[in-house]
C-alpha positions in Angstrom: -0.3 0.0 -0.2 2.7 2.5 0.6 4.7 1.8 -2.4 2.0 2.8 -5.1 1.7 5.8 -2.9 5.4 6.6 -2.9 5.6 5.8 -6.6 2.8 8.4 -7.2 4.5 11.1 -5.3 7.6 10.8 -6.9 5.8 10.7 -10.3 4.1 13.8 -9.5 7.1 15.3 -8.4 9.0 14.8 -11.5 6.3 16.2 -13.9 5.4 19.0 -11.5 9.3 19.8 -11.5 9.4 20.1 -15.6 7.9 23.7 -15.3 10.2 25.5 -12.7 7.9 28.8 -12.8 5.4 27.3 -11.0 7.3 25.4 -8.7 8.6 28.3 -6.5 8.2 27.5 -3.0 6.7 24.1 -3.8 10.1 21.9 -3.0 10.6 23.6 0.1 6.8 23.5 1.2 6.7 19.8 0.5 9.8 18.8 2.3 8.3 20.6 5.6 5.0 19.4 5.1 6.0 15.9 4.5 8.1 15.9 7.5 5.2 17.3 9.5 2.7 15.0 8.2 4.9 11.8 9.1 5.2 13.2 12.5 1.8 13.9 13.1 0.5 10.6 12.1 2.3 8.8 9.0 0.7 11.0 6.5 3.9 12.2 4.8 2.5 12.4 1.4 -0.6 14.4 2.2 1.6 16.8 4.6 3.8 17.4 1.3 0.9 18.0 -0.9 -0.3 20.6 1.3 3.0 21.9 1.8 3.7 22.1 -2.0 0.3 23.8 -2.5 1.1 26.3 0.7 4.8 27.0 -0.6 3.5 28.0 -4.0 1.0 30.4 -2.8 3.2 32.3 -0.3 5.8 32.3 -3.3 3.0 34.1 -5.2 2.2 36.5 -2.6 6.0 37.5 -1.9 6.3 38.0 -6.1 3.0 40.0 -6.0 4.2 42.1 -3.2 7.6 42.7 -4.8 6.2 43.8 -8.2 4.2 46.2 -6.1 7.0 47.5 -4.4 9.0 47.9 -7.6 5.8 49.8 -9.5 5.8 52.5 -6.2 9.4 52.9 -6.7 9.0 53.9 -10.4 5.9 56.1 -10.0 7.8 58.2 -7.3 10.9 58.4 -9.4 13.3 55.9 -7.1 13.5 53.2 -9.5 16.8 51.2 -8.6 19.7 51.1 -11.3 
């Protein structure tokens, strides 16, 4: 039962890793979530999936915030060189 889930998780990571633009935060979140899920009740795969989703969400928020800061800097005439 465990080995099919591990194979599926590895396949999803390999397929998901092909588009690096969408993978920001996913790997780190998956590792942290997998470890937490494992210790919280042997649900490492579920924890990894949830960690990946949260990591991607957090990375998108940070990217959005950086873009807003850059736009504000250009509007105020304080653009970076």
